Each structure stands twice: as structure tokens, then as C-alpha cells.
C-alpha positions as CSV (number, residue, x, y, z in Angstrom):
1,X,-22.9,24.1,5.8
2,X,-18.7,23.3,6.6
3,X,-17.0,25.8,6.0
4,X,-13.8,26.3,2.8
5,X,-10.9,25.2,4.6
6,X,-8.2,27.7,4.4
7,X,-5.2,27.8,1.9
8,X,-2.6,27.0,3.8
9,X,-5.0,23.9,5.4
10,X,-5.3,23.1,1.6
11,X,-1.9,24.0,1.2
12,X,-1.2,21.6,3.8
13,X,-3.0,18.8,2.2
14,X,-1.9,19.3,-1.3
15,X,1.2,18.7,0.1
16,X,1.0,16.1,2.2
17,X,-0.7,14.3,-0.9
18,X,2.5,15.1,-3.0
19,X,4.2,13.0,-0.7
20,X,2.5,10.0,-0.1
21,X,2.3,9.7,-4.4
22,X,6.3,10.6,-4.2
23,X,6.5,6.9,-3.0
24,X,3.9,5.4,-5.5
25,X,6.5,6.5,-8.0
26,X,9.4,5.5,-7.1
27,X,8.1,1.6,-6.2
28,X,6.6,1.6,-9.5
29,X,10.1,2.9,-11.6
30,X,11.7,0.3,-10.0
31,X,9.0,-2.2,-10.0
32,X,9.7,-1.0,-13.9
33,X,12.7,-2.2,-14.5
34,X,12.9,-5.2,-12.4
35,X,13.1,-7.5,-16.0
36,X,16.3,-4.7,-17.6
37,X,17.8,-6.2,-14.0
38,X,17.1,-9.4,-13.8
39,X,18.5,-9.9,-17.3
40,X,21.8,-7.6,-16.9
41,X,22.4,-9.7,-14.0
42,X,21.8,-12.6,-15.0
43,X,19.6,-14.2,-12.7
44,X,17.2,-17.4,-12.4
45,X,13.8,-16.8,-10.6
46,X,14.3,-17.9,-7.6
47,X,17.3,-15.6,-7.4
48,X,15.5,-12.9,-8.2
49,X,12.7,-13.8,-6.2
50,X,15.2,-13.9,-2.2
51,X,16.5,-10.6,-3.4
52,X,13.1,-9.5,-4.2
53,X,11.9,-10.6,-0.5
54,X,15.3,-8.6,1.8
55,X,13.3,-5.7,0.5
56,X,9.9,-7.1,2.4
57,X,12.8,-7.7,5.4
58,X,14.0,-4.0,4.9
59,X,9.8,-2.6,4.9
60,X,9.4,-4.9,7.8
61,X,12.1,-4.1,10.0
62,X,11.7,0.2,9.7
63,X,8.1,-0.1,10.4
64,X,9.1,-0.8,14.0
65,X,11.8,2.1,13.9
66,X,9.1,4.5,12.2
67,X,7.0,3.6,14.9
68,X,9.6,4.0,17.6
69,X,11.4,7.5,15.8
70,X,7.5,8.8,16.1
71,X,7.8,9.2,19.6
72,X,11.3,11.7,19.6
73,X,11.0,13.0,16.4
74,X,7.6,15.3,14.5
75,X,6.3,12.9,11.8
76,X,6.9,16.0,9.0
77,X,11.1,15.6,10.3
78,X,10.4,10.9,9.9
79,X,8.9,12.1,6.6
80,X,10.9,14.8,5.0
81,X,14.2,12.5,6.3
82,X,12.8,9.9,5.5
83,X,11.7,10.3,1.9
84,X,14.8,12.3,1.3
85,X,17.4,8.9,1.7
86,X,14.2,6.6,0.0
87,X,15.5,9.1,-2.7
88,X,19.1,8.2,-2.5
89,X,19.4,4.8,-2.4
90,X,16.6,4.6,-4.7
91,X,19.4,5.0,-7.9
92,X,21.2,2.0,-6.3
93,X,19.7,-1.7,-7.3
94,X,20.1,-0.7,-10.9
95,X,23.9,0.1,-10.7
96,X,24.9,-2.8,-8.7
97,X,26.8,-5.8,-10.2
98,X,26.5,-9.0,-8.2
99,X,23.2,-10.1,-7.2
100,X,24.6,-9.6,-3.5
101,X,24.9,-6.3,-3.7
102,X,21.6,-6.1,-5.4
103,X,20.1,-7.7,-2.3
104,X,21.2,-4.7,0.0
105,X,20.9,-2.5,-1.8
106,X,17.1,-3.5,-2.1
107,X,17.1,-4.0,1.8
108,X,18.1,-0.2,1.6
109,X,14.8,0.7,-0.4
110,X,12.6,-1.1,1.2
111,X,13.7,-0.2,4.8
112,X,13.4,3.4,2.8
113,X,10.3,3.8,2.0
114,X,8.5,1.0,5.2
115,X,9.9,4.3,6.8
116,X,8.5,6.9,5.1
117,X,5.4,4.8,4.9
118,X,5.3,4.6,8.5
119,X,5.8,8.7,8.3
120,X,3.3,10.3,6.5
121,X,0.9,8.4,7.3
122,X,1.0,9.3,10.6
123,X,1.5,13.0,9.3
124,X,-1.3,12.3,6.9
125,X,-3.5,11.9,11.0
126,X,-1.9,15.1,11.8
127,X,-3.1,16.6,8.4
128,X,-6.4,14.8,8.6
129,X,-7.4,15.9,12.0
130,X,-6.6,19.7,11.2
131,X,-8.6,19.4,7.6
132,X,-12.0,18.1,10.2
133,X,-12.9,16.1,6.7
134,X,-11.8,12.3,5.8
135,X,-8.5,12.7,3.8
136,X,-6.7,9.7,3.8
137,X,-7.8,7.1,1.4
138,X,-7.8,10.4,-1.6
139,X,-4.2,10.8,-0.2
140,X,-3.9,6.7,-0.7
141,X,-5.6,7.0,-3.4
142,X,-2.3,9.5,-5.0
143,X,0.0,6.7,-4.0
144,X,-1.8,3.9,-6.2
145,X,-1.8,7.4,-8.4
146,X,2.1,7.8,-8.5
147,X,2.1,4.0,-8.7
148,X,0.7,4.4,-11.8
149,X,2.3,7.3,-13.4
150,X,5.6,6.0,-12.5
151,X,4.9,1.9,-14.1
152,X,4.0,4.1,-17.6
153,X,6.3,6.1,-17.4
154,X,8.5,2.9,-16.8
155,X,7.4,1.0,-19.6
156,X,7.7,5.0,-22.2
157,X,10.9,4.7,-20.6
158,X,11.5,0.5,-21.4
159,X,10.9,0.9,-25.0
160,X,12.2,4.1,-26.3
161,X,15.5,2.5,-24.9
162,X,16.7,4.2,-21.6
163,X,19.1,2.8,-19.8
164,X,17.2,1.7,-16.3
165,X,20.6,4.1,-14.5
166,X,19.5,7.1,-16.7
167,X,15.5,6.5,-16.2
168,X,16.1,6.2,-12.0
169,X,18.5,8.5,-11.6
170,X,16.4,10.5,-13.1
171,X,13.8,9.9,-11.0
172,X,15.5,10.0,-8.5
173,X,16.7,13.6,-8.5
174,X,12.9,15.4,-9.7
175,X,11.7,13.2,-6.8
176,X,14.2,14.9,-4.4
177,X,12.8,18.2,-5.7
178,X,9.3,17.8,-5.9
179,X,10.1,17.3,-1.5
180,X,12.0,19.8,-1.5
181,X,9.6,22.0,-2.9
182,X,6.7,20.6,-0.5
183,X,8.4,20.6,2.2
184,X,7.4,24.3,3.5
185,X,4.0,24.0,3.1
186,X,4.1,20.5,5.7
187,X,2.6,21.3,9.0
188,X,5.0,21.5,12.3
189,X,3.4,19.6,15.8
190,X,5.7,18.5,18.7
191,X,6.1,15.2,19.0
192,X,4.1,13.1,21.1
193,X,6.5,11.3,23.8
194,X,5.6,6.5,23.8
195,X,4.3,6.1,27.0
196,X,5.7,3.3,27.8
197,X,6.1,1.4,24.0
198,X,7.1,-1.8,23.7
199,X,10.4,-2.3,21.2
200,X,8.2,-4.4,19.1
201,X,4.9,-2.6,18.1
202,X,1.8,-4.7,17.5
203,X,-1.4,-3.8,17.4
204,X,-3.4,-3.0,21.6
205,X,-5.8,-6.0,22.3
206,X,-8.6,-4.2,22.0
207,X,-6.9,-3.3,17.5
208,X,-7.0,-6.8,16.9
209,X,-9.5,-7.1,14.4
210,X,-8.4,-3.7,12.9
211,X,-5.2,-5.9,12.4
212,X,-7.3,-8.7,10.9
213,X,-8.7,-6.8,8.2
214,X,-5.5,-5.0,6.9
215,X,-4.2,-8.4,7.7
216,X,-6.0,-10.0,5.5
217,X,-6.3,-7.1,3.0
218,X,-2.8,-7.0,2.1
219,X,-2.7,-11.2,1.1
220,X,-5.7,-10.3,-1.0
221,X,-3.2,-7.7,-2.2
222,X,-0.7,-9.4,-2.6
223,X,-2.0,-12.9,-4.0
224,X,-3.8,-10.7,-6.6
225,X,-0.6,-8.9,-7.7
226,X,1.1,-12.5,-8.4
227,X,-2.1,-14.8,-9.6
228,X,-4.9,-13.0,-11.2
229,X,-2.9,-13.1,-14.2
230,X,-1.7,-16.7,-14.1
231,X,-5.3,-17.9,-13.4
232,X,-7.2,-15.9,-16.2
233,X,-4.4,-17.1,-18.6
234,X,-3.4,-21.2,-17.2
235,X,-7.0,-22.1,-15.2
236,X,-9.5,-19.4,-17.9
237,X,-7.3,-19.7,-21.3
238,X,-7.3,-16.3,-21.5
239,X,-4.6,-14.5,-24.3
240,X,-1.8,-13.1,-21.8
241,X,-2.7,-9.8,-23.3
242,X,-6.1,-10.1,-21.6
243,X,-5.0,-11.8,-18.7
244,X,-2.8,-8.6,-18.0
245,X,-5.9,-7.0,-17.7
246,X,-6.9,-9.0,-14.3
247,X,-4.4,-7.2,-12.8
248,X,-5.2,-3.4,-14.7
249,X,-8.6,-3.5,-13.9
250,X,-7.9,-4.3,-9.2
251,X,-5.9,-2.0,-9.5
252,X,-7.8,0.7,-11.0
253,X,-10.7,-0.2,-9.0
254,X,-8.4,0.6,-6.1
255,X,-7.2,3.9,-7.2
256,X,-10.8,4.9,-8.4
257,X,-12.4,4.4,-5.3
258,X,-9.5,5.3,-3.1
259,X,-9.9,8.9,-4.3
260,X,-13.6,9.0,-4.6
261,X,-13.5,7.5,0.0
262,X,-13.0,10.1,1.5
263,X,-16.4,11.5,-0.2
264,X,-18.2,8.0,0.3
265,X,-16.6,8.1,4.1
266,X,-18.1,10.9,4.8
267,X,-21.7,10.3,3.6
268,X,-21.7,6.5,5.3
269,X,-20.0,4.7,8.0
270,X,-16.4,3.3,6.9
271,X,-18.3,0.1,8.7
272,X,-21.1,0.3,5.8
273,X,-18.7,0.8,3.9
274,X,-16.3,-2.0,3.6
275,X,-18.8,-4.0,5.0
276,X,-20.8,-4.3,1.8
277,X,-17.6,-3.5,-0.8
278,X,-16.5,-6.7,0.7
279,X,-19.5,-8.7,0.5
280,X,-20.8,-7.9,-2.6
281,X,-16.7,-9.3,-3.8
282,X,-16.3,-12.7,-1.9
283,X,-20.0,-14.2,-3.1
284,X,-19.1,-13.0,-6.7
285,X,-15.6,-14.2,-6.9
286,X,-17.2,-17.5,-5.4
287,X,-19.4,-17.2,-8.4
288,X,-16.4,-16.4,-11.2
289,X,-15.0,-19.5,-9.8
290,X,-17.5,-21.4,-9.9
291,X,-18.8,-20.4,-13.5
292,X,-15.2,-19.9,-14.4
293,X,-16.8,-16.9,-17.3
294,X,-13.8,-14.8,-18.4
295,X,-15.9,-12.2,-18.0
296,X,-17.4,-12.3,-14.6
297,X,-13.9,-12.6,-13.2
298,X,-12.9,-9.1,-14.4
299,X,-16.3,-9.1,-12.9
300,X,-15.0,-10.6,-9.6
301,X,-12.0,-8.7,-9.7
302,X,-12.7,-5.5,-10.2
303,X,-15.1,-6.0,-7.6
304,X,-12.2,-7.3,-5.2
305,X,-10.0,-3.9,-5.8
306,X,-13.1,-1.9,-4.5
307,X,-14.0,-4.4,-1.4
308,X,-9.8,-3.7,-0.5
309,X,-9.5,-0.4,-1.9
310,X,-10.1,1.2,1.5
311,X,-9.1,0.0,4.4
312,X,-5.8,0.9,4.4
313,X,-6.4,4.4,4.8
314,X,-9.6,3.5,7.6
315,X,-7.1,1.1,10.0
316,X,-4.4,3.6,9.3
317,X,-6.1,6.1,10.2
318,X,-8.6,4.5,13.3
319,X,-5.4,2.9,14.3
320,X,-3.6,5.6,15.2
321,X,-6.0,7.3,16.5
322,X,-7.2,4.4,19.0
323,X,-3.3,4.0,20.0
324,X,-2.5,4.1,23.4
325,X,1.2,3.7,22.6
326,X,1.7,6.8,19.7
327,X,-0.2,7.7,16.9
328,X,3.4,6.1,15.3
329,X,3.4,3.1,17.0
330,X,-0.3,2.4,16.1
331,X,0.4,2.7,12.1
332,X,3.3,1.2,12.9
333,X,1.7,-1.9,14.3
334,X,-0.9,-2.0,10.8
335,X,1.7,-1.7,9.0
336,X,3.5,-4.8,9.7
337,X,0.5,-7.0,9.8
338,X,-0.4,-6.1,6.5
339,X,2.7,-6.0,5.0
340,X,3.0,-9.8,6.6
341,X,0.1,-10.5,4.7
342,X,1.6,-9.4,0.9
343,X,4.5,-11.2,1.8
344,X,2.4,-14.3,2.8
345,X,-0.3,-14.5,0.5
346,X,1.2,-15.5,-2.8
347,X,3.3,-18.3,-1.0
348,X,0.1,-19.4,0.8
349,X,-1.6,-19.1,-2.8
350,X,1.1,-21.2,-4.0
351,X,1.3,-23.2,-2.1
352,X,-2.7,-24.2,-1.9
353,X,-2.8,-24.2,-5.5
354,X,0.3,-27.0,-5.5
355,X,-1.7,-29.1,-2.8
356,X,-5.4,-28.8,-5.1
357,X,-5.4,-26.3,-7.1
358,X,-5.4,-22.8,-8.0
359,X,-9.3,-22.8,-8.8
360,X,-9.3,-24.0,-5.2
361,X,-6.8,-21.8,-3.9
362,X,-9.3,-18.4,-5.4
363,X,-11.8,-19.3,-3.6
364,X,-9.3,-18.7,-0.5
365,X,-9.3,-14.9,-1.2
366,X,-13.4,-15.1,-1.7
367,X,-12.8,-16.1,2.7
368,X,-11.2,-13.4,3.5
369,X,-13.4,-11.2,1.8
370,X,-16.1,-12.4,3.8
371,X,-14.1,-12.1,6.7
372,X,-13.6,-9.1,6.1
373,X,-16.8,-7.7,6.3
374,X,-17.5,-9.4,9.1
375,X,-15.0,-7.3,11.2
376,X,-15.4,-4.3,9.7
377,X,-17.7,-3.4,12.6
378,X,-14.1,-3.0,14.5
379,X,-14.3,0.1,12.5
380,X,-17.2,2.5,14.6
381,X,-15.9,0.8,17.6
382,X,-14.6,3.8,19.5
383,X,-16.4,6.9,17.0
384,X,-18.0,9.1,18.8
385,X,-21.3,9.8,17.7
386,X,-21.9,13.4,15.6
387,X,-23.6,15.3,18.0
388,X,-27.4,16.6,16.6
């Protein structure tokens, strides 16, 4: 029977959870005010898309810098530095008056968020090792919960006429205060200098399977965010309200399994969990697309959410432990591939839909889920068998 963690260990765990919640809450708070910023600056869809792309580019650039930075400073120090900068940068996109400045500020927000993402995942790996039990999935679940809370608050603020500036400045101050409180319980462990770490963090050969898993999963997630509602409304003919429920069902499924994922991983092998979830998602999504039944499609979206929910915590944790260079290098490599897939997913689906149909394009997601199921064995290989 496993002994209960000490109060100090529990405090470390919850302080780390607060960091994940902060990152998700801040991101969703900005997303909730995008329509107001678009209307204020009178941006076309194309102009807004270019501005939002700057945020993704900022994140991709910062993954590499943060991965190298973890070889020279502790995960705690980098998490706090990037976290406070994230809070500082967050209000700027809602206070600008032109498209170029919006793109610049979104680049900075993306860079801060991406660097914080790498740092807090490296910190989580350290805390998980000290806890001697799985916690990564639950931490990512709290990121999703932060996103849900941030989006809900943003909708409430918009409904009551609170300006984006007042809303996001208030959020940034509150998140900085929460980070300041959590700071005292975050563990300080010495940095591990990288051994001949390359300038650009790419997965080592033995981790290519992990990289393929995370790229497929994030590509699915990005495509679901942009195309699930359009498919339900335009192809299946549902109402706009019911169409919006598609991505909501996907998101709730992801959050729910992430929060429960640590308990599941403690009972079943991670590869088995990933294989079963994604095999089921692939089969049901293919059936739903073939039959074009709205209810079955919603069920399929839930299963897809369950299938990809634990990919990030499992793969990031494995990459940090297995990297020959440093934990930061492993996480940065996986984050780069994952976020690259997230950015690539929507345009790929749009291009295939243009060439064929959206129905045919979404079959790619079923194939990607099947690929994750087949690749799931890569989570098992280096894991030592428990002693008798």
C-alpha cells in the first residue's frame, strides 16, 4: 500500500497545478475577446488569421529557446520568469490600434505562453518524480479546466458590456497574484546542463515514434477546433447551437479524461490506454462519417476527445525522461512537433475539403486516430517493469 504524500509534497503538487490552470485561463481569456478586437480594428477574416498566426509563430520560436534555457536555469526559475512575463504580455493585444501592432503583441503572448508551457511541463516532470505517482494527466486536465473557466468568464464579461481592456487587465493581475502565491511551494531543483544539445530541439531517433503520436494528436485537436462545428452545421444540417455543442463535447471529454487520467495510468499501461481509446475513436468516427448521423457524430467527437486527451501528458513526460540531452530538450522537441501539427491541422483539412469534400477530409482524423493506436507501443519500450 502506497503511503500518502507529505503535506510538503501535496503543496508542491497543487502549486504546480495552479501554474497549469493559470496558463489555460489566460489563453482562453484572450480567445474569448477575439471578436471584440476584430470588430474594434475592423479586420477581415484573412487579416485576423494572419494576426493569430503570429501567436503560433511566437510559440514555436519560444519552445526552442525555453528548451535550451532549462539547461542553464531550474524549471522553477524559468516557469516563474515566463509566467510573470505571460501575465504582463496578456493585456497588450486588446489595447492596440492597428493590425501590425496586434501581430507583434500576439507574437509576444505566444512566445511567453509557449516558453511557459515548456518550463511548467519540465517542472511537472520533476514534481511527478518526487510524488512517485502519475500526476501529469491531471495537471493537463487543470489546464483544460482553466481554459473552460477563462472562456466562461470572458463570455460573461462580454455579455455584461465589460470592455476587453478592463477584463484582460483584471485577469492578468489576478493570475500574476496567483502565481506569486504559488511561487513559495514550487520546488527548486538545480538545472541539469545539456550534453552537446543541438541548437534546434528535434526528437532523437529513438523518440520519433513519440513525435509522430503527438503530431497526429495535436493535428486532430486543431482540426476539431476549427471544423467540427462547420461539419455539423453545413454537412449534417444541424442548427448553429447544436453545431457548437460538437466542439464542446470534444473539449469536455478531453478535460474529463485528463483529470481522471492519472488514476487510469496507475492501473493500466499507458500504451494500452492510448491504443484502446484511439482505436475506438477511429472506428466510431469512420462509421459516423459514413452514416452522417448527427447523434453518432457527437458520440464520435466525444471518443476522439477521449482518445487524444492523455497524449500530451504521457508523451511530454516520456520525452523529458528519455532525452539524452536534457528534459527541456525532450519537451521542446515534442512541443514543436505537437504545436506544428495543431497549426497544420485546420489548413490541411480545409485544403482536402476544397479538393474533395469536408466529409472526406474528416476521414483523415479517423486515420490519424488509428495511427496513434498503432504507434502507442512507443510509450512502453523504455519503461522498466515493476519489481515483484
